[in-house]
SERO-748662 format. One line per field, with one value per residue: residue in one letter; x, y, z of N, C-alpha, C, CB in turn. Coordinates in steps of 0.001 Angstrom, whole numbers, plus 500000, padded with zeros to 6 digits. Atoms other than C-alpha are relative to their C-alpha. Glycine has a CB too. Layout:
<sites>
resn = A|...
npx = X|...
npy = Y|...
npz = Z|...
capx = X|...
capy = Y|...
capz = Z|...
cpx = X|...
cpy = Y|...
cpz = Z|...
cbpx = X|...
cbpy = Y|...
cbpz = Z|...
</sites>
This chain:
<sites>
resn = M|P|S|A|N|P|A|N|I|P|T|Y|E|L|Y|A|I|R|Y|A|S|R|D|A|S|R|S|E|H|F|I|G|G|D|P|H|D|G|P|M|P|M|D|Y|F|I|W|L|A|K|S|D|N|H|I|A|V|I|D|T|G|F|T|S|E|M|A|E|K|R|N|R|D|F|I|Q|C|P|V|L|T|M|A|K|F|G|V|S|A|N|Q|V|D|D|V|I|L|T|H|L|H|Y|D|H|S|G|N|F|D|R|F|P|N|A|Q|F|H|L|Q|E|Q|E|L|Q|F|A|T|G|R|Y|M|R|Y|P|Q|L|Q|H|A|F|E|I|D|D|V|C|G|I|V|R|L|N|Y|E|Q|K|V|T|F|Y|N|G|D|D|Q|L|S|A|G|L|H|L|H|C|T|G|G|H|S|A|G|L|Q|F|V|S|V|H|T|K|R|G|W|V|V|L|A|S|D|A|S|H|Y|Y|E|H|M|E|S|Y|R|P|F|T|I|A|F|H|V|G|E|M|M|E|S|F|D|K|L|K|K|T|A|P|S|L|S|H|I|I|P|G|H|D|P|R|V|M|E|K|Y|P|T|V|E|G|Q|D|G|L|M|V|R|L|D|E|S|P|K|E
npx = 498787|498809|499572|499368|498762|498916|498885|499531|500628|499155|500581|499728|500248|501069|500048|500869|499303|500963|499361|500882|501231|500936|501140|501262|501088|500599|500970|499283|499437|501030|501122|501173|499609|499923|500876|499204|498878|498916|498709|499502|498863|499551|498577|499648|498910|499560|499570|498726|499815|498571|499477|498548|499559|501060|500584|501196|500745|501421|500441|498875|500320|500024|498911|500332|500770|501374|500579|500423|501126|501190|500166|499630|498846|498893|499119|498676|500044|499779|498756|498956|500091|499381|498555|499454|500090|498971|500490|500119|500966|499306|499936|501331|500171|501375|500982|501393|500957|501311|500862|499334|500359|498843|499258|499399|499194|499006|498607|499693|498765|498869|499563|499539|499666|501114|501103|501261|501002|501292|501115|500228|501273|499820|499537|501122|500928|499409|499858|501180|501152|500527|499208|500643|500820|499123|500095|499174|498615|499418|499009|498843|499209|499748|498567|499639|500554|499196|498700|500087|500080|498641|499240|500411|499311|498608|500024|499762|501242|500614|501429|500667|501450|500483|499049|498749|498945|498757|499032|500643|500365|500748|501162|500862|501407|500834|501304|500574|500727|499433|499592|500409|498963|499310|499493|499290|498793|499662|498548|499601|499096|499736|501230|500980|500371|500567|500753|500028|501295|500050|501308|501111|500592|499203|499893|500490|501449|500721|500210|500701|501401|500549|500464|498919|499403|500786|499564|500347|500423|501039|500210|500129|498672|499291|500431|499397|498577|499835|500048|498796|498915|500114|499760|498584|499139|500157|500857|500199|498793|499038|500431|499527|500757|499162|499858|500406|498922|499799|498887|498785|500117|500119|498817|498745|499298|498625|499094|499586|501006|501237|501026|499792|499819|500259|499813|501246|499717|500104|501392|500472|499817|501218
npy = 500426|499291|498886|500356|499239|500920|499315|500510|501274|501089|500934|501361|501215|500703|501390|500998|501270|501090|501022|501159|499984|501087|500173|499576|499791|498675|499917|499728|498656|498970|500174|500458|500964|499527|500849|500660|500499|500636|499796|498641|500194|498851|499835|499288|499084|498855|498956|499367|498638|499730|498758|499896|500039|500537|501274|500335|501192|499902|501332|500915|501349|501063|500969|501300|500727|499497|500501|501383|499959|499436|500671|499094|500426|499094|499929|499674|498979|498682|499428|500602|499369|498688|500163|500346|498785|499091|499233|500874|499552|499075|498685|499383|498928|499926|500994|499570|501097|499474|500520|501068|501355|500899|499960|498680|499605|500984|499603|498691|500101|500112|498648|499555|498575|499224|499469|500476|498938|500691|499244|500414|500709|501391|500771|500046|501002|501335|500402|499544|500839|500769|501208|501157|500666|500744|499542|498805|500273|500993|499415|499586|500981|499359|499780|498787|498856|499829|499506|498555|499419|500009|498967|498716|499861|499704|498705|500213|499827|498678|500143|498903|499916|499339|499796|499377|500351|500515|499085|499201|500862|501171|499519|501009|499633|500822|500363|501059|501014|501344|500065|498734|498985|500180|498835|500255|499188|499441|499904|499127|500697|499263|499892|499307|500630|501337|500319|501403|500133|501104|500637|499100|500664|501203|500204|498896|500111|499486|498549|499716|500403|499668|501214|500121|501275|500713|499677|498588|499525|498993|500027|498634|499404|500670|499340|498668|500165|499954|498582|499308|500421|499303|498570|499827|500347|499175|500716|501397|500765|499747|500739|501375|500778|500724|501449|500386|500538|499182|499074|500623|499989|498643|499175|500616|500873|499665|500978|501071|500212|500418|500546|499567|498571|499091|498579|499246|498622|499984|500028|501357|500412|499786
npz = 500694|499535|500844|501262|500106|499679|499367|498708|499662|500492|500945|499578|500755|499304|500430|499377|499793|499846|499180|499794|500787|499696|500888|499391|500950|499943|498907|498758|500003|500055|499081|500739|501022|501377|500824|501031|499216|500728|499340|499753|499095|499208|499723|498765|500295|499228|500928|499664|500514|499829|500562|499851|498599|499138|500407|499237|500377|499679|499588|499804|500462|498991|500084|500578|498989|500046|501252|499763|499064|500648|501294|501088|500779|499714|501165|499465|498951|500608|499488|500828|501321|499868|499838|501313|500792|499504|498852|498834|498995|499104|500627|500058|499016|499504|500422|499879|499941|500389|498949|499255|500408|500003|501259|500154|498838|499611|500289|499415|499227|500928|500350|498680|499928|500559|499223|500560|500107|499909|499440|498615|499925|500398|498841|499060|500537|499928|498593|499295|499669|501129|500234|499363|501007|500919|501377|500151|499616|500896|500906|499216|499275|498712|499804|500732|499275|498780|500418|500203|498650|499456|500694|499447|498720|500327|500682|501425|500754|500058|500242|500686|499859|501201|501088|499570|500931|499447|500591|501045|501119|499518|499261|499397|500167|499116|500526|499176|500744|499905|498600|499397|500137|501272|500713|501240|500101|501302|500142|501099|500908|501229|500790|499180|498738|500126|498785|499599|499337|499047|499982|500322|501165|500226|501447|500808|500172|498835|500093|501256|499933|498681|499336|499028|499615|498984|498639|499846|498689|500227|501446|500509|500071|501085|501231|500018|500297|501450|500368|499535|500887|501283|499760|499670|501131|501206|500942|499593|500296|498934|498810|499993|499016|499067|500159|501347|500840|501194|499767|500528|501450|500525|499771|500458|499066|499647|500600|499102|498949|500664|499125|498616|499754|501121|499725|500016|500376|501466|500464|500314|501391|500765
capx = 231599|235121|236720|237720|240602|243783|246022|248018|245990|248192|247555|247308|247862|244872|244603|241989|243471|241337|241982|238956|235738|232656|229965|226558|223202|221280|218647|221311|222161|218823|216251|213175|215199|215327|212734|215493|217691|221038|224750|226143|229599|231173|234743|236446|238819|241001|242245|245661|246164|249748|251156|254739|254789|251735|250492|246965|245077|241301|239972|242091|240208|240183|242567|242727|241439|238381|237852|237702|235348|232968|233356|234997|237527|240773|242998|245969|246554|246178|249110|251277|249996|250980|254435|255008|253977|256655|254585|255132|252596|255221|255194|251474|250823|247042|244328|240769|238158|234919|233154|233857|232321|234605|235598|236750|238543|240558|244369|244241|247207|249415|249927|252094|252901|249500|246925|243388|240405|236802|233411|232745|229181|230480|232377|229402|227194|229593|229820|226325|222874|222073|224816|222593|220727|222398|221119|222988|226091|226625|228625|231049|233856|234233|238025|238307|236045|237978|241201|240048|239122|242654|244137|242111|243605|246998|246046|246065|242467|241114|237336|235057|231491|230446|232202|235837|239191|242300|244345|243673|243468|241627|238107|235819|232061|229782|226725|224496|222326|224492|226055|225331|228681|229562|231793|233060|236195|237006|240582|242187|243848|245155|241681|239945|238199|237559|234961|235525|231970|232902|229585|227585|227057|228251|227655|227161|223608|222688|223235|221895|218636|218153|217547|219482|221720|220331|222462|220935|220740|218590|217103|216195|219736|221031|218972|220235|223784|223306|222345|225370|227754|226459|226581|230182|231602|232292|230510|229231|232472|234324|232431|233976|231564|232804|232362|231629|233806|233308|235874|238592|237306|236835|240233|243818|245675|248866|251759|252515|249353|246788|243559|244850|245316|243972|244553|241603|243388|243300|240107|237942|238319|234683
capy = 478953|479724|482874|482637|485097|482984|485616|484103|480897|477790|475370|471709|468547|466344|462569|459901|456699|453589|450950|448604|447677|445542|444102|445596|446150|449325|448518|448800|452382|454198|454708|452843|450549|450796|449603|448657|446722|445567|445618|448819|448140|450456|451728|453037|456015|458324|461602|463268|467031|468173|471671|472941|473187|471312|467732|466862|463581|463560|460454|457445|454348|450982|448085|444629|443215|445468|444437|440816|441638|443560|441353|443988|443344|444873|446045|447714|449735|453394|454352|451921|453377|456846|455599|454042|457388|459110|460476|458765|458922|460730|463605|464292|467596|467392|464747|465881|463361|463996|461816|458861|455924|452890|453340|456922|456897|453671|453866|457055|455783|455646|459447|460293|463901|464998|467241|465893|468033|467088|468662|468629|467436|464243|463125|464049|461926|458969|458956|460159|458810|457627|455020|452827|451941|449185|450613|453886|452429|449882|452277|453103|451063|451736|451337|454055|456398|455787|456382|459859|460570|459564|461793|464664|464014|464324|467741|466316|467097|470467|470722|472887|474047|474859|475953|476936|476609|474618|476783|479318|476435|473861|474712|472687|472652|471368|469499|466764|463888|460814|461408|464144|465924|465204|467668|467858|469588|471976|472084|474791|473146|474235|473565|475574|474528|470779|469585|466241|465283|462259|460823|463957|462124|458538|458339|460863|459573|460570|464284|464105|462380|463617|460029|459657|456839|454243|455154|458423|460206|463027|462632|466294|467410|464812|466414|469864|468507|468003|471665|472763|470684|472321|475800|475275|473799|475856|473159|469598|468353|469756|467508|464150|461665|459501|455940|455944|453618|456068|458349|455869|455916|459663|460899|460305|457444|458211|456506|453140|453257|451623|450875|452600|456307|459057|462796|464998|468285|467358|467787|464675|462705|463133
capz = 392320|393634|392308|388668|389264|389063|390684|393552|393431|393273|390446|391394|389446|390246|390078|390758|392196|391789|394436|394523|392733|393087|390884|391541|389887|389159|391773|394490|393557|393419|396131|394964|392709|388943|386404|383955|386345|385041|385868|387402|388825|391394|391615|394745|394617|396579|395068|395027|394639|394129|393657|393709|397493|398777|398650|399740|399690|399571|401346|402236|401021|402788|403317|401762|405044|404846|401222|402323|405187|402913|399828|397633|394869|396059|393203|394893|398051|397056|399290|397296|394007|395204|396219|392796|391300|393408|396309|399654|402464|404559|402077|402364|404127|404476|404303|403616|404716|402871|405448|407730|405869|405779|402130|402659|406014|406232|405970|408059|410065|406955|406825|409854|408955|407694|409266|408796|407806|408568|409100|412853|412299|410686|413775|415944|413681|413698|417504|418354|419051|415531|415612|417765|414556|412491|409206|409815|411444|408666|406479|409308|410825|414530|414446|411797|413758|416987|415064|414080|417713|418713|416016|417417|420853|419146|417669|414141|413128|412016|412176|410061|410431|406893|403715|404119|402414|403173|400846|398119|395645|397789|398938|401202|400601|403344|402217|403573|402573|402196|405617|408129|407754|404145|402314|398752|397485|394671|393375|391252|388232|384848|383386|386089|389281|389324|391834|393548|394446|396541|397709|397051|393752|393511|389750|386991|386693|390237|389699|386138|387040|390629|391695|394946|396131|398529|401563|402721|406054|404621|401156|400764|401543|399110|396349|397330|397126|393393|393103|395126|393007|389839|391371|392508|389296|386140|384100|384415|382874|385895|388365|389273|390902|393743|392472|388746|386588|383720|385362|384366|380793|380455|381658|380470|382114|383990|382227|383814|385939|383635|385473|388597|388018|385739|385467|386335|385614|381934|379916|379544|376332|375313
cpx = 501194|500412|500710|501327|501176|501154|500282|499303|500885|499233|500448|499894|498978|499808|498907|500776|498955|500667|499145|498779|499067|498933|498736|498974|499390|499045|500660|500375|498972|498912|498756|500333|500068|499164|500751|501268|501005|501302|500337|501146|500421|501511|500187|501278|500480|500511|501258|500086|501417|500372|501507|500450|498947|499476|498833|499378|498558|499471|501147|499665|499841|501092|499540|499190|498543|499308|499503|498782|498706|499790|500176|501213|501116|500995|501441|499845|500275|501265|501192|499997|500644|501517|500667|499986|501042|499574|499835|498988|500625|500050|498680|499838|498630|499161|498611|499129|498624|498921|500675|499499|501261|500866|500659|500968|500924|501384|500387|501344|501246|500608|500499|500226|498865|499097|498709|498949|498629|498937|499685|498719|500157|500488|498905|498984|500530|500182|498736|498858|499522|500776|499470|499201|500902|499964|500876|501464|500718|501120|501260|500724|500469|501483|500482|499523|500822|501392|500007|499869|501397|500876|499646|500681|501479|500141|500252|498735|499547|498543|499433|498509|499449|501102|501238|501050|501214|501163|499269|499533|499262|498870|499144|498561|499150|498658|499463|499427|500536|500476|499799|501015|500822|500524|500573|501064|500138|501489|500330|501063|500211|498768|498878|499712|499310|499371|499987|498747|500044|498575|498832|499310|500879|500303|499571|498474|499226|499726|499285|498499|499294|499295|501088|500427|499276|500428|499818|499615|498849|499818|499904|501350|500836|499634|500620|501500|500265|499987|501298|501209|499994|500242|501491|500899|499793|499093|499841|501247|501099|499610|500425|499218|500907|500270|499753|501175|500267|501128|501292|499997|500119|501304|501283|500671|501397|500911|500474|498995|498653|499044|500090|499886|499735|500173|498676|500228|500094|498519|499571|500101|498773|499833
cpy = 500747|501073|499514|500723|499129|500631|499413|498712|498873|499077|498594|499024|499191|498612|499236|498692|498928|498855|498750|500143|498931|499932|500410|500173|501382|500146|500293|501463|501119|499695|499660|499004|500624|499086|499256|499440|499272|500284|501488|499892|501300|499960|500785|500788|500732|501006|500676|501357|500442|501297|500038|499849|499441|498695|499691|498728|500202|498581|498989|498540|498984|498987|498715|499155|500445|499548|498575|499957|500425|499467|500980|499429|501020|499947|500254|501093|501371|500685|499453|500606|501374|499886|499665|501203|501029|500877|499029|500577|501004|501418|500752|501001|499972|498870|500573|498753|500563|499529|498758|498602|499182|500121|501350|500351|498904|500502|501332|499991|499913|501369|500718|501497|500906|500556|499571|501099|499371|500974|499465|499178|498522|499143|499914|498946|498587|499500|500285|498991|499128|498710|498793|499192|499307|500515|501220|499729|499103|500570|500471|498786|500652|500261|501242|501243|500275|500515|501500|500718|500067|501045|501389|500256|500323|501323|499882|500136|501448|499817|501269|499924|500795|500148|500736|499706|499510|500839|500794|499139|498747|500477|498829|500493|499036|499739|498863|498909|498616|499707|501385|501115|499850|501343|499547|501069|500553|500326|500863|499305|500847|500088|500684|499226|498667|499620|498488|499788|499036|499456|500975|499551|498802|499787|501279|499995|500539|501490|500382|499741|500421|498799|499592|498562|499423|500276|501500|500290|500992|500142|501405|500684|499346|500634|501395|499938|500035|501450|500714|499610|500815|501499|500262|499817|500952|499359|498571|499163|500224|499279|498546|499220|499044|498548|499521|499456|500824|501010|499448|499982|501405|500791|499272|499179|500539|498893|498981|499663|499614|499349|500455|501505|500800|501434|500732|501477|500167|499945|498562|499716|500311|501482
cpz = 500593|499014|498753|499818|500414|500750|501378|500451|499466|499064|500368|498837|500800|499406|500756|500070|500320|500771|500215|499102|500545|498921|500735|498888|500211|501194|501345|500142|499959|501014|499189|498911|498624|499112|498893|500642|499116|500709|500141|500999|500664|500149|501288|499745|501249|498971|500527|499326|500336|499317|500232|501448|500955|499425|500925|499440|500439|500145|499944|499707|501114|499704|499325|500977|500013|498716|500177|500906|499297|498586|498843|499270|500174|498853|500439|501043|499388|500493|499204|498596|500020|500069|498674|499055|500453|501153|501166|500979|500961|499458|500033|501134|500657|499428|500250|500004|499648|500960|500565|499655|499758|498756|499736|501131|500520|499616|500624|500733|499127|499660|501263|500130|499552|501095|499309|500087|499805|500482|501402|500139|499643|501162|501058|499578|500230|501421|500809|500050|498848|499742|500766|498985|498970|498567|499749|500335|499004|499133|500724|500558|501289|500230|499262|500752|501265|499660|499781|501342|500617|499321|500519|501337|499794|499242|498498|499144|500100|499612|499374|500261|498827|498969|500514|498932|500768|499508|498932|498841|500382|500901|500472|499939|500806|499347|500865|499142|500208|501410|500589|499791|498745|499482|498660|499832|498589|499975|498791|499164|498752|499108|500779|501281|499720|501342|500214|500840|501167|499985|499984|498717|499672|498520|499291|499969|501194|499863|498708|500117|501289|500629|500969|500289|501210|501434|500193|501435|499864|498487|499419|499856|498904|498658|499880|499720|498507|499510|500365|499157|498716|500143|500214|498789|498819|498964|500510|499761|501028|501297|499859|501045|500773|499704|498572|499189|498745|500176|499389|498473|499421|500062|499620|501094|500274|499476|501038|501073|499392|500985|501432|500185|498732|500449|499849|499682|498493|499605|499711|498514|499158|499666
cbpx = 499889|501152|500907|499072|499939|500511|499714|499809|498546|500566|500402|499047|501334|498690|501369|498654|501068|499478|500356|499569|500291|499350|499899|500174|498920|499257|499214|501240|500907|499403|499771|499292|499040|501475|498907|500350|499505|500055|501106|498856|501179|499320|500710|500183|499568|501113|498879|501191|498940|500848|499302|500479|500385|498846|501058|498982|500617|499205|498844|500497|501054|498616|500549|501275|500617|499983|501031|501144|500309|500103|498619|500300|499632|500688|499530|500979|501029|498819|500164|499809|498535|499469|500302|499207|498590|500459|498640|501370|499450|501399|500451|498889|500218|499371|500196|499590|499995|499651|498556|499829|499118|499537|499081|498917|499097|499710|500213|498886|499938|499551|498838|501257|501213|499180|500090|499519|500331|500086|498745|499934|498980|500980|501272|499323|499763|501320|501187|499519|498873|500015|501439|499082|499055|499622|498561|499469|500038|498926|499385|499577|501208|499452|500790|499400|498514|500104|500431|498805|499042|500626|499749|498480|499850|500593|501032|500600|498894|500743|499264|500290|499597|499425|499344|500457|500365|500199|501241|500952|501202|500935|499167|500425|499582|499804|500081|498931|500021|501153|501493|499766|500898|499059|501075|499032|501247|499148|500643|500523|499443|501137|499544|498711|499078|501091|498550|501299|498958|500430|499892|500500|499874|499280|499130|500569|499619|500792|501339|500584|499904|499025|499676|499590|501500|500081|501500|498857|501179|500377|498740|499108|500711|499675|498465|499750|500516|498888|498817|500265|499882|498625|499188|500405|499735|501350|500597|498819|500511|500118|498458|501527|498881|499417|499053|499378|499671|498718|500189|500144|498687|498936|500063|500961|500077|500163|501205|501271|499845|500306|500056|501347|501416|498584|501063|499296|501283|500793|499825|498554|500314|498778
cbpy = 500257|499025|500934|500316|501275|499394|501498|501054|499906|499198|500351|499596|499182|500800|499328|499824|500113|499507|500584|499873|499768|500196|498537|501330|498900|500288|498707|499152|500143|500108|501282|501165|498841|500052|500847|500988|499073|500485|499288|500956|499406|500015|500707|499005|501000|499614|501040|499110|500995|498846|501249|501328|501385|501019|498853|501164|498706|500803|499529|500116|499533|499307|499693|499257|500197|501540|500064|499182|500960|501510|499335|501436|499832|499637|501108|500446|499687|500890|499689|498474|500110|500714|498909|498842|500590|500857|500739|499812|498804|499514|499858|498924|501344|501353|498641|500977|499315|499575|499678|500233|500024|498588|499663|501042|500436|498636|500075|500421|498799|499302|500803|499305|500279|499137|501562|498730|500971|498774|499909|501224|500654|499909|500634|501376|500236|499993|500721|501239|500861|500851|500248|500457|501018|498547|500316|501115|499366|499418|501161|500937|499485|499144|498782|499971|499745|498670|499306|500350|499165|498615|499922|500052|498718|498866|500921|498636|499045|500940|499672|499966|500654|501357|500787|499472|501196|498521|499237|501068|499625|499002|500955|499697|499987|500682|499585|500550|500317|499834|499519|499809|499965|499352|500749|499976|499177|501265|498591|501356|498601|499351|498617|500218|500930|498956|500551|499596|499548|500459|499137|501457|500981|498785|498787|499920|498560|499730|500736|499156|498519|501179|498847|500648|500172|498535|499566|500390|500647|501387|499214|500818|499879|498493|500096|500706|498696|499183|500688|499685|498506|499757|500492|499025|498560|500273|500025|499391|500355|501501|500107|499931|499215|500084|499295|501190|498592|500725|500255|498573|499387|500738|500429|501074|498563|500182|500710|500359|501271|499035|498542|499546|500283|499786|500608|499864|500464|498799|500880|499810|498515|499483
cbpz = 498462|500222|500778|498840|500866|498760|500108|501049|499412|501169|498544|501108|499744|499930|500210|499202|501155|498604|501324|501500|498484|501394|499497|500822|500148|498701|500091|500077|498847|498584|500865|499399|499983|499508|499378|498840|501108|498540|499218|500538|499247|501392|498828|501207|498947|501078|499784|499580|500603|499445|500633|499457|500449|500160|500030|499971|500638|498899|499114|501405|499070|500042|501394|499593|501385|500103|498858|500616|501160|499957|499917|500540|498501|501343|499031|498867|501125|500270|501515|499920|499548|501239|501028|499386|500096|498907|499670|500688|500779|500257|498586|500072|499345|499649|500756|498836|501416|498569|499462|501466|498732|500136|498859|499923|501106|499344|498508|500963|500901|498715|499328|500336|499164|499043|500139|500734|498828|500951|499074|500911|499075|498839|500602|500101|498495|499304|500635|499377|500459|498755|500384|501147|499303|500004|499655|500883|501365|499119|499251|501138|499147|501123|499533|498580|500363|500774|498747|499084|500910|499845|498496|500161|500829|499176|500614|499790|500521|498989|501305|498487|501360|500342|498841|501417|499110|499623|499403|499494|499261|500767|499131|501469|498497|501371|498484|500920|498563|499014|500154|501469|501178|498964|500841|498785|500382|499694|499860|500531|499628|499242|499550|499216|500833|499569|499913|500794|499015|501450|501195|499859|498762|500558|499532|498574|499762|501279|500087|498869|499851|499889|498973|501271|500302|499750|500252|499054|500743|500667|499667|500916|501349|499990|499954|501328|500584|499301|500687|501481|499675|499391|501225|501083|499561|499380|498543|499248|498628|500250|500204|500281|499308|501285|500930|499279|499599|499645|501517|500540|499586|500754|501454|499507|499452|501549|499366|500638|500864|498854|499965|500475|500520|499427|499062|501335|500648|499364|498735|500467|499926|500778
</sites>
């Protein structure tokens, strides 16, 4: 768990921005299926962390064109949602990419002044030998991956090899399982350290039941990711899964942003 000592640690406002969804069933979300199959819709998010002198975006979502290609229900461009909230893409200082799957690394070109932050192993995975296999390459979009390579050539990507910190109030936690170089993020807020699991746990139920999601590079590491999330967070109520619609129900809505944006630095309603 990050240090509980708040001295000199910036406090961030923290928001989940919902930009797309899709209908799905339980059998699609658990390795081995589910004996009680039924509806289990999926939401897609990016996250915004904002302090007095620092703005960071965690993951960048996908475009309306990608939604059409992959048969997703596009709600609103997350960059537009941020702009309506008063944060333009030009103001973003840093972009943390938890991994390079299509739903987390699109729109990368919309943040011209940001430095990007990524586990080095993730780019190696996305450009390496395993991408010859369609089952593993399916979750990536080659244009997004090539875009990150180009950003690196422009000195706009900082790579990490393990746990690290972007700032005193933004910590990076390397894990594996879902993708080879997956990382999750802990953010210092007024309610303590909130852990953005991203795809270390797609739904609350994954980390609660230890039944992993169907897209997995290493199942054992995916299980260990659940342990690391719980070790990092002050409590289970401080962990935010990456795709669970319950997040929109559990946290207070930002005024004027119904169905689009909730505050994660506030305590959950339950």
